[in-house]
C-alpha positions in Angstrom: 150.5 -66.0 -111.5 150.5 -62.3 -112.0 147.2 -60.4 -111.7 146.0 -57.1 -113.1 146.3 -54.3 -110.6 142.9 -53.8 -109.0 141.2 -50.4 -109.5 138.8 -48.6 -107.1 137.3 -45.4 -108.3 135.0 -43.1 -106.3 132.5 -41.0 -108.3 131.4 -38.2 -105.9 129.0 -36.8 -108.6 127.5 -33.4 -107.8 127.9 -33.7 -104.1 130.0 -32.3 -101.3 131.2 -29.2 -99.5 134.6 -28.2 -98.5 134.0 -29.7 -95.1 132.8 -33.0 -96.4 135.6 -33.3 -99.0 138.2 -32.6 -96.3 136.6 -35.3 -94.1 136.6 -37.9 -96.8 140.1 -37.2 -97.8 141.6 -37.0 -94.3 139.5 -39.5 -92.3 138.8 -42.1 -95.0 141.2 -42.0 -97.9 144.4 -40.9 -96.2 144.0 -43.2 -93.3 143.1 -46.5 -95.0 145.9 -49.1 -95.4 146.4 -49.9 -99.1 149.1 -51.6 -101.0 149.1 -49.2 -104.0 151.3 -51.5 -106.1 148.3 -53.8 -106.2 145.3 -51.5 -105.9 145.0 -48.2 -107.8 142.7 -45.6 -106.2 141.2 -42.7 -108.2 138.5 -40.4 -106.8 136.4 -37.9 -108.9 135.1 -34.9 -106.9 132.9 -32.2 -108.4 134.9 -29.9 -110.7 134.9 -27.1 -108.2 136.7 -29.3 -105.6 139.3 -30.9 -107.9 142.3 -28.8 -106.7 141.1 -28.8 -103.1 140.9 -32.6 -103.0 144.3 -32.9 -104.7 145.9 -30.7 -102.1 144.5 -32.9 -99.3 145.1 -36.4 -100.6 148.3 -38.4 -100.3 150.1 -38.6 -103.7 149.3 -42.3 -104.2 145.6 -41.5 -104.7 144.8 -39.9 -108.0 142.1 -37.3 -108.7 139.8 -37.5 -111.7 137.4 -35.2 -113.5 133.9 -36.6 -113.9 133.5 -35.4 -117.5 135.1 -33.1 -120.1 133.7 -31.2 -123.1 133.9 -32.3 -126.7 135.1 -28.8 -127.5 138.5 -27.2 -126.6 139.2 -23.9 -125.1 137.2 -21.0 -126.5 133.7 -19.5 -126.5 131.9 -22.4 -124.9 130.3 -20.9 -121.8 130.1 -23.4 -118.9 132.2 -26.1 -120.5 135.3 -27.6 -119.1 137.8 -28.6 -121.7 140.4 -31.4 -121.6 143.0 -28.7 -121.8 141.8 -27.3 -118.4 142.0 -30.7 -116.8 145.5 -31.3 -118.1 146.5 -27.8 -117.0 145.5 -28.7 -113.4 148.0 -31.5 -113.5 145.3 -34.2 -113.4 145.6 -37.5 -115.3 142.1 -39.0 -115.3 138.5 -38.3 -116.4 135.3 -40.4 -116.3 133.4 -40.5 -119.6 130.2 -42.0 -120.8 128.5 -42.3 -117.4 124.8 -43.2 -117.8 123.8 -40.0 -116.1 125.6 -38.1 -118.8 124.0 -40.3 -121.5 120.4 -40.1 -120.0 120.3 -36.6 -118.6 122.4 -34.7 -121.1 121.8 -36.8 -124.3 125.4 -38.1 -124.8 125.2 -40.8 -127.5 127.7 -43.6 -128.1 129.2 -41.5 -130.8 129.7 -38.5 -128.6 131.2 -40.6 -125.8 133.6 -42.2 -128.3 134.7 -38.7 -129.6 135.2 -37.5 -126.0 137.3 -40.5 -125.2 139.4 -39.9 -128.3 140.0 -36.3 -127.4 140.9 -37.1 -123.8 143.4 -39.7 -124.8 144.9 -37.5 -127.5 145.7 -35.0 -124.7 147.3 -37.6 -122.5 144.5 -38.3 -120.0 143.6 -41.7 -118.9 139.9 -42.6 -119.1 137.3 -44.5 -117.1 134.9 -45.4 -119.9 131.4 -46.3 -118.7 128.7 -48.3 -120.4 125.9 -50.7 -119.5 122.3 -51.7 -120.3 119.1 -50.3 -118.9 116.4 -52.3 -117.2 114.3 -52.9 -120.3 117.3 -54.2 -122.1 118.2 -56.5 -119.2 114.6 -57.8 -119.1 114.6 -58.3 -122.9 117.7 -60.5 -122.7 119.9 -58.3 -124.9 122.4 -57.1 -122.3 125.4 -58.6 -124.1 124.3 -57.2 -127.4 123.9 -53.7 -125.9 127.3 -53.9 -124.3 128.9 -55.1 -127.5 127.4 -52.2 -129.4 128.7 -49.7 -126.9 132.2 -51.3 -127.0 132.2 -51.2 -130.8 131.6 -47.5 -130.6 134.1 -46.9 -127.9 136.8 -48.7 -129.9 136.6 -46.1 -132.6 137.9 -43.4 -130.2 140.5 -45.4 -128.3 144.1 -44.7 -129.5 145.8 -46.1 -126.4 144.3 -49.1 -124.5 146.9 -48.7 -121.8 145.1 -45.6 -120.7 141.6 -47.0 -120.5 139.7 -48.7 -117.7 136.4 -50.1 -118.8 133.5 -49.6 -116.3 130.5 -51.9 -116.7 127.6 -50.1 -115.0 124.1 -51.6 -115.5 121.9 -48.5 -115.5 119.2 -50.3 -113.5 121.7 -50.7 -110.6 123.0 -47.1 -110.4 121.6 -45.3 -107.4 118.8 -47.9 -106.9 120.3 -50.0 -104.1 120.0 -53.0 -106.4 123.3 -54.3 -107.6 124.0 -57.0 -110.2 124.7 -60.3 -108.6 128.3 -61.5 -108.6 127.3 -64.0 -111.3 125.6 -61.4 -113.5 128.7 -59.1 -113.2 131.0 -62.0 -114.0 129.0 -63.0 -117.1 129.2 -59.5 -118.6 132.8 -59.0 -117.6 133.8 -62.3 -119.2 132.0 -61.3 -122.3 133.9 -58.0 -122.3 137.2 -59.8 -121.9 136.3 -62.1 -124.9 135.2 -59.0 -126.9 138.6 -57.4 -126.3 140.4 -60.5 -127.3 138.4 -60.8 -130.6 138.2 -57.2 -131.5 141.5 -55.7 -130.2 144.1 -58.3 -129.1 144.7 -61.1 -126.6 147.3 -58.9 -124.9 144.8 -56.0 -124.4 142.2 -58.4 -123.1 144.7 -59.7 -120.5 145.8 -56.3 -119.4 142.7 -54.1 -119.5 141.0 -53.6 -116.1 137.2 -54.2 -116.3 135.5 -52.8 -113.2 131.9 -52.9 -111.9 129.7 -50.0 -110.9 126.1 -49.9 -109.7 125.1 -49.9 -106.0 128.5 -51.2 -104.8 128.6 -51.1 -101.0 130.6 -52.4 -98.1 128.1 -55.3 -97.9 128.5 -56.7 -101.5 132.1 -55.7 -102.5 133.7 -58.9 -101.2 131.5 -61.1 -103.3 131.8 -59.1 -106.4 135.6 -58.7 -106.2 136.0 -62.5 -105.8 135.0 -63.0 -109.5 137.8 -63.7 -111.9 137.0 -60.9 -114.4 136.0 -58.2 -111.9 139.0 -56.0 -111.5 137.5 -53.5 -109.1 134.8 -50.9 -108.8 133.5 -47.5 -109.7 131.7 -46.6 -106.5 129.0 -43.9 -106.4 127.0 -43.2 -103.2 129.2 -45.4 -100.9 132.3 -43.5 -101.9 130.9 -40.5 -100.0 130.7 -42.4 -96.7 133.0 -44.1 -94.2 131.9 -47.4 -95.8 134.3 -46.5 -98.7 137.1 -47.6 -96.4 135.7 -51.1 -96.2 135.4 -51.3 -100.0 139.1 -50.3 -100.3 140.2 -52.7 -97.6 138.2 -55.6 -99.1 139.7 -55.0 -102.5 143.2 -54.8 -101.0 142.8 -58.0 -99.0 141.4 -59.9 -101.9 144.4 -59.0 -104.0 146.9 -60.0 -101.3 145.1 -63.3 -100.5 144.6 -64.5 -104.1 147.5 -62.9 -106.0 150.6 -62.7 -103.9 152.9 -62.0 -106.9 153.5 -58.7 -108.7 150.8 -57.2 -110.8 150.9 -56.9 -114.6 
């Protein structure tokens, strides 16, 4: 049985110095044993460190932007356009992260339009979504996720270039992660949504990853679930513990799915 290629992303957010980026790249990412045919690794430094990180990392590890503007090149002071990311030779961007939604007012519609623009210029996208604590307590998690997916779908012109990242807002940066069972429930719903609203083939091939207080302590349990295809790691991706998360994911794939990935 073939298995989707696992995916591990590291979102470094607005953190780091040249010294810490060098240490992460050389002492953690470049020195960890990974079968890259089975596990894809993408890290997202702050914009100012994108080229620096790319120059340090082995070529099997991709570098991603953490965001891009809805506008193109032009008189948009402080914005970073898709065209700039492409010009750097990068292939990825994160879009729709809850911090962008909550701190900077990005709506479902804005996220969808950004996804569309990124894909139209050839970038691959890690598209983030998830419910907040009140929505979880109210029992409407699956409804919220379906609404966000419905909006995302409008902007997606190539599903082969999209990784879906389910990140419950109440778990991001709180130290409280969704249980493996909670993650699997939502991921299975996402897989069913894809099958119903896009196609069975897209549902089979699309990686659905989990983010929200992923650590070296809980990664093994989370990755053991059938519909969890990897992680978008925040705080732990800035630490030596990221090595353990990569190793656990790599080992899980080799143990359970010894055949080539789809």
